[in-house]
PDB file of N, H, CA, C and O in Angstrom:
ATOM      1  N   MET A   1     118.992 123.988 124.064  1.00  0.00           N
ATOM      2  CA  MET A   1     119.647 123.500 125.247  1.00  0.00           C
ATOM      3  C   MET A   1     119.129 124.236 126.473  1.00  0.00           C
ATOM      4  O   MET A   1     118.684 123.604 127.431  1.00  0.00           O
ATOM      5  N   ALA A   2     119.180 125.560 126.456  1.00  0.00           N
ATOM      6  H   ALA A   2     119.541 126.073 125.678  1.00  0.00           H
ATOM      7  CA  ALA A   2     118.819 126.331 127.635  1.00  0.00           C
ATOM      8  C   ALA A   2     117.356 126.158 128.003  1.00  0.00           C
ATOM      9  O   ALA A   2     117.007 126.215 129.182  1.00  0.00           O
ATOM     10  N   ALA A   3     116.499 125.950 127.022  1.00  0.00           N
ATOM     11  H   ALA A   3     116.782 125.904 126.064  1.00  0.00           H
ATOM     12  CA  ALA A   3     115.071 125.816 127.301  1.00  0.00           C
ATOM     13  C   ALA A   3     114.763 124.537 128.065  1.00  0.00           C
ATOM     14  O   ALA A   3     113.682 124.415 128.640  1.00  0.00           O
ATOM     15  N   ASN A   4     115.685 123.583 128.084  1.00  0.00           N
ATOM     16  H   ASN A   4     116.564 123.682 127.617  1.00  0.00           H
ATOM     17  CA  ASN A   4     115.445 122.318 128.758  1.00  0.00           C
ATOM     18  C   ASN A   4     115.878 122.313 130.214  1.00  0.00           C
ATOM     19  O   ASN A   4     115.677 121.318 130.910  1.00  0.00           O
ATOM     20  N   VAL A   5     116.466 123.402 130.689  1.00  0.00           N
ATOM     21  H   VAL A   5     116.629 124.211 130.124  1.00  0.00           H
ATOM     22  CA  VAL A   5     116.881 123.471 132.086  1.00  0.00           C
ATOM     23  C   VAL A   5     115.630 123.627 132.938  1.00  0.00           C
ATOM     24  O   VAL A   5     114.871 124.580 132.766  1.00  0.00           O
ATOM     25  N   LYS A   6     115.420 122.703 133.841  1.00  0.00           N
ATOM     26  H   LYS A   6     116.037 121.929 133.980  1.00  0.00           H
ATOM     27  CA  LYS A   6     114.206 122.702 134.657  1.00  0.00           C
ATOM     28  C   LYS A   6     114.553 122.639 136.136  1.00  0.00           C
ATOM     29  O   LYS A   6     115.596 122.113 136.524  1.00  0.00           O
ATOM     30  N   ASN A   7     113.684 123.168 136.930  1.00  0.00           N
ATOM     31  H   ASN A   7     112.837 123.596 136.615  1.00  0.00           H
ATOM     32  CA  ASN A   7     113.748 122.979 138.368  1.00  0.00           C
ATOM     33  C   ASN A   7     112.828 121.796 138.652  1.00  0.00           C
ATOM     34  O   ASN A   7     111.614 121.965 138.762  1.00  0.00           O
ATOM     35  N   TRP A   8     113.396 120.616 138.770  1.00  0.00           N
ATOM     36  H   TRP A   8     114.383 120.479 138.681  1.00  0.00           H
ATOM     37  CA  TRP A   8     112.586 119.392 138.847  1.00  0.00           C
ATOM     38  C   TRP A   8     111.767 119.312 140.128  1.00  0.00           C
ATOM     39  O   TRP A   8     110.724 118.658 140.133  1.00  0.00           O
ATOM     40  N   SER A   9     112.198 119.955 141.220  1.00  0.00           N
ATOM     41  H   SER A   9     113.046 120.487 141.215  1.00  0.00           H
ATOM     42  CA  SER A   9     111.424 119.882 142.452  1.00  0.00           C
ATOM     43  C   SER A   9     110.134 120.692 142.349  1.00  0.00           C
ATOM     44  O   SER A   9     109.153 120.368 143.018  1.00  0.00           O
ATOM     45  N   VAL A  10     110.117 121.729 141.531  1.00  0.00           N
ATOM     46  H   VAL A  10     110.914 121.992 140.987  1.00  0.00           H
ATOM     47  CA  VAL A  10     108.937 122.566 141.368  1.00  0.00           C
ATOM     48  C   VAL A  10     108.290 122.314 140.016  1.00  0.00           C
ATOM     49  O   VAL A  10     107.077 122.462 139.873  1.00  0.00           O
ATOM     50  N   GLY A  11     109.082 121.937 139.027  1.00  0.00           N
ATOM     51  H   GLY A  11     110.068 121.817 139.143  1.00  0.00           H
ATOM     52  CA  GLY A  11     108.551 121.659 137.702  1.00  0.00           C
ATOM     53  C   GLY A  11     108.610 122.830 136.749  1.00  0.00           C
ATOM     54  O   GLY A  11     108.094 122.739 135.636  1.00  0.00           O
ATOM     55  N   GLY A  12     109.225 123.930 137.153  1.00  0.00           N
ATOM     56  H   GLY A  12     109.644 124.005 138.058  1.00  0.00           H
ATOM     57  CA  GLY A  12     109.315 125.098 136.289  1.00  0.00           C
ATOM     58  C   GLY A  12     110.732 125.337 135.803  1.00  0.00           C
ATOM     59  O   GLY A  12     111.698 124.793 136.340  1.00  0.00           O
ATOM     60  N   GLU A  13     110.828 126.157 134.783  1.00  0.00           N
ATOM     61  H   GLU A  13     110.044 126.599 134.347  1.00  0.00           H
ATOM     62  CA  GLU A  13     112.142 126.501 134.235  1.00  0.00           C
ATOM     63  C   GLU A  13     112.804 127.567 135.095  1.00  0.00           C
ATOM     64  O   GLU A  13     112.148 128.498 135.563  1.00  0.00           O
ATOM     65  N   LEU A  14     114.094 127.426 135.298  1.00  0.00           N
ATOM     66  H   LEU A  14     114.628 126.671 134.919  1.00  0.00           H
ATOM     67  CA  LEU A  14     114.874 128.459 135.979  1.00  0.00           C
ATOM     68  C   LEU A  14     115.311 129.448 134.912  1.00  0.00           C
ATOM     69  O   LEU A  14     116.400 129.327 134.351  1.00  0.00           O
ATOM     70  N   ARG A  15     114.468 130.417 134.636  1.00  0.00           N
ATOM     71  H   ARG A  15     113.583 130.516 135.092  1.00  0.00           H
ATOM     72  CA  ARG A  15     114.652 131.304 133.485  1.00  0.00           C
ATOM     73  C   ARG A  15     115.995 132.031 133.508  1.00  0.00           C
ATOM     74  O   ARG A  15     116.669 132.109 132.481  1.00  0.00           O
ATOM     75  N   GLY A  16     116.388 132.557 134.647  1.00  0.00           N
ATOM     76  H   GLY A  16     115.841 132.495 135.481  1.00  0.00           H
ATOM     77  CA  GLY A  16     117.663 133.260 134.740  1.00  0.00           C
ATOM     78  C   GLY A  16     118.832 132.348 134.418  1.00  0.00           C
ATOM     79  O   GLY A  16     119.767 132.745 133.723  1.00  0.00           O
ATOM     80  N   TYR A  17     118.775 131.132 134.923  1.00  0.00           N
ATOM     81  H   TYR A  17     118.015 130.810 135.488  1.00  0.00           H
ATOM     82  CA  TYR A  17     119.832 130.144 134.671  1.00  0.00           C
ATOM     83  C   TYR A  17     119.841 129.757 133.196  1.00  0.00           C
ATOM     84  O   TYR A  17     120.905 129.646 132.588  1.00  0.00           O
ATOM     85  N   SER A  18     118.669 129.553 132.627  1.00  0.00           N
ATOM     86  H   SER A  18     117.805 129.643 133.121  1.00  0.00           H
ATOM     87  CA  SER A  18     118.561 129.215 131.201  1.00  0.00           C
ATOM     88  C   SER A  18     119.138 130.323 130.332  1.00  0.00           C
ATOM     89  O   SER A  18     119.887 130.058 129.392  1.00  0.00           O
ATOM     90  N   ASP A  19     118.788 131.564 130.651  1.00  0.00           N
ATOM     91  H   ASP A  19     118.180 131.780 131.415  1.00  0.00           H
ATOM     92  CA  ASP A  19     119.301 132.710 129.890  1.00  0.00           C
ATOM     93  C   ASP A  19     120.820 132.798 129.996  1.00  0.00           C
ATOM     94  O   ASP A  19     121.506 133.054 129.006  1.00  0.00           O
ATOM     95  N   MET A  20     121.340 132.584 131.212  1.00  0.00           N
ATOM     96  H   MET A  20     120.783 132.376 132.016  1.00  0.00           H
ATOM     97  CA  MET A  20     122.781 132.647 131.422  1.00  0.00           C
ATOM     98  C   MET A  20     123.497 131.567 130.604  1.00  0.00           C
ATOM     99  O   MET A  20     124.524 131.845 129.984  1.00  0.00           O
ATOM    100  N   LEU A  21     122.969 130.349 130.597  1.00  0.00           N
ATOM    101  H   LEU A  21     122.135 130.123 131.100  1.00  0.00           H
ATOM    102  CA  LEU A  21     123.578 129.273 129.813  1.00  0.00           C
ATOM    103  C   LEU A  21     123.532 129.581 128.321  1.00  0.00           C
ATOM    104  O   LEU A  21     124.488 129.305 127.596  1.00  0.00           O
ATOM    105  N   GLN A  22     122.432 130.148 127.868  1.00  0.00           N
ATOM    106  H   GLN A  22     121.656 130.372 128.457  1.00  0.00           H
ATOM    107  CA  GLN A  22     122.315 130.490 126.452  1.00  0.00           C
ATOM    108  C   GLN A  22     123.336 131.565 126.070  1.00  0.00           C
ATOM    109  O   GLN A  22     123.999 131.449 125.039  1.00  0.00           O
ATOM    110  N   GLN A  23     123.465 132.599 126.885  1.00  0.00           N
ATOM    111  H   GLN A  23     122.926 132.694 127.722  1.00  0.00           H
ATOM    112  CA  GLN A  23     124.449 133.656 126.621  1.00  0.00           C
ATOM    113  C   GLN A  23     125.870 133.100 126.654  1.00  0.00           C
ATOM    114  O   GLN A  23     126.701 133.438 125.812  1.00  0.00           O
ATOM    115  N   THR A  24     126.135 132.246 127.632  1.00  0.00           N
ATOM    116  H   THR A  24     125.460 131.971 128.317  1.00  0.00           H
ATOM    117  CA  THR A  24     127.461 131.643 127.749  1.00  0.00           C
ATOM    118  C   THR A  24     127.756 130.764 126.543  1.00  0.00           C
ATOM    119  O   THR A  24     128.883 130.752 126.047  1.00  0.00           O
ATOM    120  N   GLY A  25     126.760 130.031 126.068  1.00  0.00           N
ATOM    121  H   GLY A  25     125.845 130.041 126.471  1.00  0.00           H
ATOM    122  CA  GLY A  25     126.935 129.201 124.872  1.00  0.00           C
ATOM    123  C   GLY A  25     127.325 130.031 123.661  1.00  0.00           C
ATOM    124  O   GLY A  25     128.183 129.625 122.876  1.00  0.00           O
ATOM    125  N   HIS A  26     126.700 131.192 123.504  1.00  0.00           N
ATOM    126  H   HIS A  26     126.003 131.522 124.141  1.00  0.00           H
ATOM    127  CA  HIS A  26     127.050 132.089 122.392  1.00  0.00           C
ATOM    128  C   HIS A  26     128.498 132.569 122.515  1.00  0.00           C
ATOM    129  O   HIS A  26     129.217 132.650 121.519  1.00  0.00           O
ATOM    130  N   ILE A  27     128.918 132.883 123.734  1.00  0.00           N
ATOM    131  H   ILE A  27     128.334 132.817 124.543  1.00  0.00           H
ATOM    132  CA  ILE A  27     130.296 133.336 123.957  1.00  0.00           C
ATOM    133  C   ILE A  27     131.282 132.222 123.623  1.00  0.00           C
ATOM    134  O   ILE A  27     132.293 132.461 122.963  1.00  0.00           O
ATOM    135  N   VAL A  28     130.991 131.011 124.076  1.00  0.00           N
ATOM    136  H   VAL A  28     130.170 130.817 124.613  1.00  0.00           H
ATOM    137  CA  VAL A  28     131.873 129.868 123.808  1.00  0.00           C
ATOM    138  C   VAL A  28     132.000 129.639 122.308  1.00  0.00           C
ATOM    139  O   VAL A  28     133.107 129.445 121.806  1.00  0.00           O
ATOM    140  N   LEU A  29     130.887 129.658 121.588  1.00  0.00           N
ATOM    141  H   LEU A  29     129.988 129.815 121.996  1.00  0.00           H
ATOM    142  CA  LEU A  29     130.925 129.434 120.140  1.00  0.00           C
ATOM    143  C   LEU A  29     131.663 130.560 119.421  1.00  0.00           C
ATOM    144  O   LEU A  29     132.384 130.307 118.456  1.00  0.00           O
ATOM    145  N   GLN A  30     131.491 131.798 119.880  1.00  0.00           N
ATOM    146  H   GLN A  30     130.905 132.003 120.664  1.00  0.00           H
ATOM    147  CA  GLN A  30     132.199 132.933 119.290  1.00  0.00           C
ATOM    148  C   GLN A  30     133.702 132.787 119.483  1.00  0.00           C
ATOM    149  O   GLN A  30     134.478 133.006 118.553  1.00  0.00           O
ATOM    150  N   ARG A  31     134.109 132.417 120.689  1.00  0.00           N
ATOM    151  H   ARG A  31     133.478 132.239 121.444  1.00  0.00           H
ATOM    152  CA  ARG A  31     135.545 132.236 120.957  1.00  0.00           C
ATOM    153  C   ARG A  31     136.121 131.097 120.122  1.00  0.00           C
ATOM    154  O   ARG A  31     137.245 131.186 119.627  1.00  0.00           O
ATOM    155  N   MET A  32     135.347 130.030 119.972  1.00  0.00           N
ATOM    156  H   MET A  32     134.435 129.957 120.374  1.00  0.00           H
ATOM    157  CA  MET A  32     135.804 128.908 119.156  1.00  0.00           C
ATOM    158  C   MET A  32     135.996 129.354 117.707  1.00  0.00           C
ATOM    159  O   MET A  32     136.976 128.980 117.063  1.00  0.00           O
ATOM    160  N   ALA A  33     135.067 130.146 117.201  1.00  0.00           N
ATOM    161  H   ALA A  33     134.270 130.450 117.724  1.00  0.00           H
ATOM    162  CA  ALA A  33     135.165 130.651 115.828  1.00  0.00           C
ATOM    163  C   ALA A  33     136.377 131.568 115.675  1.00  0.00           C
ATOM    164  O   ALA A  33     137.087 131.499 114.672  1.00  0.00           O
ATOM    165  N   GLU A  34     136.613 132.423 116.666  1.00  0.00           N
ATOM    166  H   GLU A  34     136.036 132.479 117.481  1.00  0.00           H
ATOM    167  CA  GLU A  34     137.770 133.324 116.613  1.00  0.00           C
ATOM    168  C   GLU A  34     139.078 132.545 116.613  1.00  0.00           C
ATOM    169  O   GLU A  34     139.999 132.874 115.866  1.00  0.00           O
ATOM    170  N   GLN A  35     139.162 131.518 117.447  1.00  0.00           N
ATOM    171  H   GLN A  35     138.414 131.251 118.054  1.00  0.00           H
ATOM    172  CA  GLN A  35     140.380 130.707 117.496  1.00  0.00           C
ATOM    173  C   GLN A  35     140.584 129.957 116.185  1.00  0.00           C
ATOM    174  O   GLN A  35     141.716 129.818 115.721  1.00  0.00           O
ATOM    175  N   ALA A  36     139.509 129.477 115.592  1.00  0.00           N
ATOM    176  H   ALA A  36     138.590 129.589 115.970  1.00  0.00           H
ATOM    177  CA  ALA A  36     139.610 128.780 114.307  1.00  0.00           C
ATOM    178  C   ALA A  36     140.104 129.734 113.224  1.00  0.00           C
ATOM    179  O   ALA A  36     140.920 129.348 112.386  1.00  0.00           O
ATOM    180  N   GLN A  37     139.620 130.974 113.231  1.00  0.00           N
ATOM    181  H   GLN A  37     138.958 131.288 113.911  1.00  0.00           H
ATOM    182  CA  GLN A  37     140.081 131.967 112.252  1.00  0.00           C
ATOM    183  C   GLN A  37     141.562 132.262 112.432  1.00  0.00           C
ATOM    184  O   GLN A  37     142.293 132.390 111.450  1.00  0.00           O
ATOM    185  N   GLU A  38     142.009 132.371 113.679  1.00  0.00           N
ATOM    186  H   GLU A  38     141.415 132.266 114.476  1.00  0.00           H
ATOM    187  CA  GLU A  38     143.430 132.611 113.952  1.00  0.00           C
ATOM    188  C   GLU A  38     144.298 131.477 113.408  1.00  0.00           C
ATOM    189  O   GLU A  38     145.440 131.700 113.005  1.00  0.00           O
ATOM    190  N   MET A  39     143.747 130.258 113.398  1.00  0.00           N
ATOM    191  H   MET A  39     142.820 130.077 113.724  1.00  0.00           H
ATOM    192  CA  MET A  39     144.471 129.091 112.890  1.00  0.00           C
ATOM    193  C   MET A  39     144.304 128.937 111.380  1.00  0.00           C
ATOM    194  O   MET A  39     144.824 127.995 110.780  1.00  0.00           O
ATOM    195  N   LYS A  40     143.571 129.874 110.772  1.00  0.00           N
ATOM    196  H   LYS A  40     143.149 130.638 111.259  1.00  0.00           H
ATOM    197  CA  LYS A  40     143.250 129.831 109.343  1.00  0.00           C
ATOM    198  C   LYS A  40     142.478 128.557 108.966  1.00  0.00           C
ATOM    199  O   LYS A  40     142.652 128.004 107.880  1.00  0.00           O
ATOM    200  N   ALA A  41     141.636 128.117 109.878  1.00  0.00           N
ATOM    201  H   ALA A  41     141.494 128.566 110.760  1.00  0.00           H
ATOM    202  CA  ALA A  41     140.800 126.944 109.631  1.00  0.00           C
ATOM    203  C   ALA A  41     139.620 127.336 108.749  1.00  0.00           C
ATOM    204  O   ALA A  41     139.159 128.478 108.776  1.00  0.00           O
ATOM    205  N   ASP A  42     139.141 126.375 107.970  1.00  0.00           N
ATOM    206  H   ASP A  42     139.515 125.448 107.948  1.00  0.00           H
ATOM    207  CA  ASP A  42     137.967 126.588 107.131  1.00  0.00           C
ATOM    208  C   ASP A  42     136.675 126.253 107.866  1.00  0.00           C
ATOM    209  O   ASP A  42     135.607 126.759 107.519  1.00  0.00           O
ATOM    210  N   ALA A  43     136.774 125.401 108.879  1.00  0.00           N
ATOM    211  H   ALA A  43     137.641 124.990 109.161  1.00  0.00           H
ATOM    212  CA  ALA A  43     135.586 124.970 109.615  1.00  0.00           C
ATOM    213  C   ALA A  43     136.008 124.359 110.944  1.00  0.00           C
ATOM    214  O   ALA A  43     137.180 124.055 111.167  1.00  0.00           O
ATOM    215  N   VAL A  44     135.034 124.188 111.811  1.00  0.00           N
ATOM    216  H   VAL A  44     134.081 124.435 111.630  1.00  0.00           H
ATOM    217  CA  VAL A  44     135.230 123.447 113.053  1.00  0.00           C
ATOM    218  C   VAL A  44     134.212 122.319 113.036  1.00  0.00           C
ATOM    219  O   VAL A  44     133.013 122.556 112.890  1.00  0.00           O
ATOM    220  N   ILE A  45     134.691 121.099 113.186  1.00  0.00           N
ATOM    221  H   ILE A  45     135.665 120.906 113.305  1.00  0.00           H
ATOM    222  CA  ILE A  45     133.798 119.941 113.157  1.00  0.00           C
ATOM    223  C   ILE A  45     133.784 119.255 114.521  1.00  0.00           C
ATOM    224  O   ILE A  45     134.670 119.462 115.350  1.00  0.00           O
ATOM    225  N   GLY A  46     132.771 118.447 114.727  1.00  0.00           N
ATOM    226  H   GLY A  46     132.052 118.279 114.053  1.00  0.00           H
ATOM    227  CA  GLY A  46     132.668 117.678 115.961  1.00  0.00           C
ATOM    228  C   GLY A  46     132.542 118.562 117.193  1.00  0.00           C
ATOM    229  O   GLY A  46     133.049 118.220 118.262  1.00  0.00           O
ATOM    230  N   MET A  47     131.864 119.701 117.046  1.00  0.00           N
ATOM    231  H   MET A  47     131.452 119.978 116.178  1.00  0.00           H
ATOM    232  CA  MET A  47     131.738 120.624 118.177  1.00  0.00           C
ATOM    233  C   MET A  47     130.830 120.034 119.253  1.00  0.00           C
ATOM    234  O   MET A  47     129.818 119.395 118.965  1.00  0.00           O
ATOM    235  N   ARG A  48     131.227 120.269 120.490  1.00  0.00           N
ATOM    236  H   ARG A  48     132.049 120.788 120.724  1.00  0.00           H
ATOM    237  CA  ARG A  48     130.435 119.825 121.632  1.00  0.00           C
ATOM    238  C   ARG A  48     130.396 120.940 122.667  1.00  0.00           C
ATOM    239  O   ARG A  48     131.367 121.676 122.840  1.00  0.00           O
ATOM    240  N   LEU A  49     129.281 121.054 123.341  1.00  0.00           N
ATOM    241  H   LEU A  49     128.492 120.456 123.200  1.00  0.00           H
ATOM    242  CA  LEU A  49     129.130 121.927 124.501  1.00  0.00           C
ATOM    243  C   LEU A  49     128.756 121.034 125.671  1.00  0.00           C
ATOM    244  O   LEU A  49     127.796 120.267 125.596  1.00  0.00           O
ATOM    245  N   VAL A  50     129.516 121.136 126.745  1.00  0.00           N
ATOM    246  H   VAL A  50     130.296 121.759 126.805  1.00  0.00           H
ATOM    247  CA  VAL A  50     129.317 120.268 127.902  1.00  0.00           C
ATOM    248  C   VAL A  50     129.185 121.139 129.144  1.00  0.00           C
ATOM    249  O   VAL A  50     129.964 122.072 129.336  1.00  0.00           O
ATOM    250  N   THR A  51     128.214 120.840 129.974  1.00  0.00           N
ATOM    251  H   THR A  51     127.582 120.081 129.818  1.00  0.00           H
ATOM    252  CA  THR A  51     128.063 121.563 131.239  1.00  0.00           C
ATOM    253  C   THR A  51     128.402 120.640 132.394  1.00  0.00           C
ATOM    254  O   THR A  51     128.235 119.424 132.308  1.00  0.00           O
ATOM    255  N   SER A  52     128.877 121.233 133.465  1.00  0.00           N
ATOM    256  H   SER A  52     129.013 122.221 133.534  1.00  0.00           H
ATOM    257  CA  SER A  52     129.104 120.471 134.690  1.00  0.00           C
ATOM    258  C   SER A  52     129.000 121.420 135.873  1.00  0.00           C
ATOM    259  O   SER A  52     129.240 122.620 135.745  1.00  0.00           O
ATOM    260  N   ASN A  53     128.642 120.872 137.014  1.00  0.00           N
ATOM    261  H   ASN A  53     128.447 119.897 137.117  1.00  0.00           H
ATOM    262  CA  ASN A  53     128.585 121.652 138.246  1.00  0.00           C
ATOM    263  C   ASN A  53     129.972 121.646 138.865  1.00  0.00           C
ATOM    264  O   ASN A  53     130.562 120.583 139.061  1.00  0.00           O
ATOM    265  N   VAL A  54     130.492 122.819 139.174  1.00  0.00           N
ATOM    266  H   VAL A  54     130.012 123.682 139.015  1.00  0.00           H
ATOM    267  CA  VAL A  54     131.812 122.906 139.784  1.00  0.00           C
ATOM    268  C   VAL A  54     131.725 123.198 141.282  1.00  0.00           C
ATOM    269  O   VAL A  54     132.671 122.940 142.025  1.00  0.00           O
ATOM    270  N   ALA A  55     130.614 123.725 141.709  1.00  0.00           N
ATOM    271  H   ALA A  55     129.845 123.935 141.105  1.00  0.00           H
ATOM    272  CA  ALA A  55     130.367 124.002 143.124  1.00  0.00           C
ATOM    273  C   ALA A  55     128.874 124.240 143.277  1.00  0.00           C
ATOM    274  O   ALA A  55     128.162 124.400 142.286  1.00  0.00           O
ATOM    275  N   GLU A  56     128.407 124.262 144.499  1.00  0.00           N
ATOM    276  H   GLU A  56     128.986 124.132 145.304  1.00  0.00           H
ATOM    277  CA  GLU A  56     126.990 124.508 144.720  1.00  0.00           C
ATOM    278  C   GLU A  56     126.624 125.887 144.187  1.00  0.00           C
ATOM    279  O   GLU A  56     127.197 126.894 144.601  1.00  0.00           O
ATOM    280  N   GLY A  57     125.679 125.921 143.280  1.00  0.00           N
ATOM    281  H   GLY A  57     125.213 125.102 142.944  1.00  0.00           H
ATOM    282  CA  GLY A  57     125.237 127.175 142.698  1.00  0.00           C
ATOM    283  C   GLY A  57     126.107 127.688 141.567  1.00  0.00           C
ATOM    284  O   GLY A  57     125.893 128.797 141.077  1.00  0.00           O
ATOM    285  N   ALA A  58     127.090 126.897 141.142  1.00  0.00           N
ATOM    286  H   ALA A  58     127.264 125.996 141.539  1.00  0.00           H
ATOM    287  CA  ALA A  58     127.978 127.318 140.054  1.00  0.00           C
ATOM    288  C   ALA A  58     128.111 126.192 139.036  1.00  0.00           C
ATOM    289  O   ALA A  58     128.076 125.011 139.381  1.00  0.00           O
ATOM    290  N   ALA A  59     128.263 126.579 137.793  1.00  0.00           N
ATOM    291  H   ALA A  59     128.291 127.538 137.512  1.00  0.00           H
ATOM    292  CA  ALA A  59     128.428 125.596 136.724  1.00  0.00           C
ATOM    293  C   ALA A  59     129.426 126.141 135.721  1.00  0.00           C
ATOM    294  O   ALA A  59     129.723 127.335 135.703  1.00  0.00           O
ATOM    295  N   GLU A  60     129.940 125.249 134.889  1.00  0.00           N
ATOM    296  H   GLU A  60     129.698 124.279 134.903  1.00  0.00           H
ATOM    297  CA  GLU A  60     130.830 125.667 133.812  1.00  0.00           C
ATOM    298  C   GLU A  60     130.302 125.118 132.501  1.00  0.00           C
ATOM    299  O   GLU A  60     129.623 124.092 132.470  1.00  0.00           O
ATOM    300  N   LEU A  61     130.618 125.805 131.435  1.00  0.00           N
ATOM    301  H   LEU A  61     131.170 126.639 131.461  1.00  0.00           H
ATOM    302  CA  LEU A  61     130.241 125.370 130.093  1.00  0.00           C
ATOM    303  C   LEU A  61     131.526 125.267 129.289  1.00  0.00           C
ATOM    304  O   LEU A  61     132.243 126.254 129.124  1.00  0.00           O
ATOM    305  N   ILE A  62     131.811 124.088 128.797  1.00  0.00           N
ATOM    306  H   ILE A  62     131.228 123.286 128.931  1.00  0.00           H
ATOM    307  CA  ILE A  62     133.035 123.829 128.046  1.00  0.00           C
ATOM    308  C   ILE A  62     132.655 123.532 126.606  1.00  0.00           C
ATOM    309  O   ILE A  62     131.762 122.727 126.340  1.00  0.00           O
ATOM    310  N   GLY A  63     133.334 124.183 125.690  1.00  0.00           N
ATOM    311  H   GLY A  63     134.059 124.837 125.906  1.00  0.00           H
ATOM    312  CA  GLY A  63     133.116 123.932 124.272  1.00  0.00           C
ATOM    313  C   GLY A  63     134.402 123.457 123.630  1.00  0.00           C
ATOM    314  O   GLY A  63     135.482 123.962 123.938  1.00  0.00           O
ATOM    315  N   TYR A  64     134.286 122.485 122.737  1.00  0.00           N
ATOM    316  H   TYR A  64     133.408 122.075 122.487  1.00  0.00           H
ATOM    317  CA  TYR A  64     135.466 122.014 122.023  1.00  0.00           C
ATOM    318  C   TYR A  64     135.073 121.466 120.665  1.00  0.00           C
ATOM    319  O   TYR A  64     133.915 121.120 120.429  1.00  0.00           O
ATOM    320  N   GLY A  65     136.041 121.394 119.789  1.00  0.00           N
ATOM    321  H   GLY A  65     136.981 121.675 119.981  1.00  0.00           H
ATOM    322  CA  GLY A  65     135.832 120.886 118.442  1.00  0.00           C
ATOM    323  C   GLY A  65     137.173 120.765 117.744  1.00  0.00           C
ATOM    324  O   GLY A  65     138.215 121.067 118.328  1.00  0.00           O
ATOM    325  N   THR A  66     137.148 120.328 116.508  1.00  0.00           N
ATOM    326  H   THR A  66     136.302 120.084 116.034  1.00  0.00           H
ATOM    327  CA  THR A  66     138.360 120.141 115.719  1.00  0.00           C
ATOM    328  C   THR A  66     138.365 121.129 114.563  1.00  0.00           C
ATOM    329  O   THR A  66     137.467 121.121 113.721  1.00  0.00           O
ATOM    330  N   ALA A  67     139.389 121.982 114.532  1.00  0.00           N
ATOM    331  H   ALA A  67     140.118 121.988 115.217  1.00  0.00           H
ATOM    332  CA  ALA A  67     139.545 122.936 113.432  1.00  0.00           C
ATOM    333  C   ALA A  67     140.142 122.192 112.239  1.00  0.00           C
ATOM    334  O   ALA A  67     141.102 121.435 112.387  1.00  0.00           O
ATOM    335  N   VAL A  68     139.565 122.413 111.052  1.00  0.00           N
ATOM    336  H   VAL A  68     138.785 123.027 110.932  1.00  0.00           H
ATOM    337  CA  VAL A  68     140.040 121.723 109.848  1.00  0.00           C
ATOM    338  C   VAL A  68     140.248 122.718 108.714  1.00  0.00           C
ATOM    339  O   VAL A  68     139.659 123.798 108.682  1.00  0.00           O
ATOM    340  N   ARG A  69     141.105 122.313 107.790  1.00  0.00           N
ATOM    341  H   ARG A  69     141.584 121.436 107.816  1.00  0.00           H
ATOM    342  CA  ARG A  69     141.313 123.060 106.550  1.00  0.00           C
ATOM    343  C   ARG A  69     140.946 122.148 105.397  1.00  0.00           C
ATOM    344  O   ARG A  69     141.221 120.949 105.423  1.00  0.00           O
ATOM    345  N   PHE A  70     140.319 122.732 104.383  1.00  0.00           N
ATOM    346  H   PHE A  70     140.095 123.707 104.362  1.00  0.00           H
ATOM    347  CA  PHE A  70     139.970 121.973 103.190  1.00  0.00           C
ATOM    348  C   PHE A  70     141.147 121.985 102.230  1.00  0.00           C
ATOM    349  O   PHE A  70     141.839 122.992 102.088  1.00  0.00           O
ATOM    350  N   VAL A  71     141.362 120.855 101.576  1.00  0.00           N
ATOM    351  H   VAL A  71     140.799 120.037 101.691  1.00  0.00           H
ATOM    352  CA  VAL A  71     142.459 120.733 100.620  1.00  0.00           C
ATOM    353  C   VAL A  71     141.869 120.485  99.243  1.00  0.00           C
ATOM    354  O   VAL A  71     141.034 119.596  99.071  1.00  0.00           O
ATOM    355  N   ASP A  72     142.297 121.262  98.272  1.00  0.00           N
ATOM    356  H   ASP A  72     142.975 121.984  98.413  1.00  0.00           H
ATOM    357  CA  ASP A  72     141.902 121.064  96.883  1.00  0.00           C
ATOM    358  C   ASP A  72     142.805 119.979  96.306  1.00  0.00           C
ATOM    359  O   ASP A  72     143.994 120.212  96.086  1.00  0.00           O
ATOM    360  N   LYS A  73     142.245 118.793  96.061  1.00  0.00           N
ATOM    361  H   LYS A  73     141.279 118.604  96.240  1.00  0.00           H
ATOM    362  CA  LYS A  73     143.047 117.664  95.584  1.00  0.00           C
ATOM    363  C   LYS A  73     143.738 117.973  94.264  1.00  0.00           C
ATOM    364  O   LYS A  73     144.872 117.549  94.044  1.00  0.00           O
ATOM    365  N   GLU A  74     143.072 118.698  93.395  1.00  0.00           N
ATOM    366  H   GLU A  74     142.150 119.042  93.574  1.00  0.00           H
ATOM    367  CA  GLU A  74     143.670 119.025  92.098  1.00  0.00           C
ATOM    368  C   GLU A  74     144.864 119.958  92.276  1.00  0.00           C
ATOM    369  O   GLU A  74     145.891 119.783  91.621  1.00  0.00           O
ATOM    370  N   ALA A  75     144.734 120.936  93.150  1.00  0.00           N
ATOM    371  H   ALA A  75     143.899 121.078  93.682  1.00  0.00           H
ATOM    372  CA  ALA A  75     145.826 121.885  93.373  1.00  0.00           C
ATOM    373  C   ALA A  75     146.968 121.238  94.150  1.00  0.00           C
ATOM    374  O   ALA A  75     148.131 121.603  93.974  1.00  0.00           O
ATOM    375  N   ALA A  76     146.631 120.267  95.017  1.00  0.00           N
ATOM    376  H   ALA A  76     145.687 119.970  95.160  1.00  0.00           H
ATOM    377  CA  ALA A  76     147.648 119.617  95.838  1.00  0.00           C
ATOM    378  C   ALA A  76     148.476 118.626  95.030  1.00  0.00           C
ATOM    379  O   ALA A  76     149.594 118.274  95.406  1.00  0.00           O
ATOM    380  N   GLY A  77     147.912 118.191  93.927  1.00  0.00           N
ATOM    381  H   GLY A  77     147.004 118.477  93.622  1.00  0.00           H
ATOM    382  CA  GLY A  77     148.681 117.428  93.023  1.00  0.00           C
ATOM    383  C   GLY A  77     148.638 116.003  92.934  1.00  0.00           C
ATOM    384  O   GLY A  77     149.343 115.414  92.115  1.00  0.00           O
TER     385      GLY A  77
END
C-alpha cells in the first residue's frame, strides 16, 4: 500500500509519507489484534484499511473488521 503513494505532479514517491502510512498501518493492525484478543476472538475477518484526507496536509487511516469465534459443532451438540 505505502509503496504506491506517489507525487503525481513530479512522478516520484513521497517517501516520508509512504513510511508514515506504513507505520500507521502496523499500529492499526496491532490495535485491531489487541481488541480481538480482549473479546476472546479467534480471528478477524473482512479487514479493511481506508485512508482519507481530513485537512490539507493531513490524512487518517481507518481500520475495521469483524471479530469471530470458531465453534466446534461436535462440542456444541
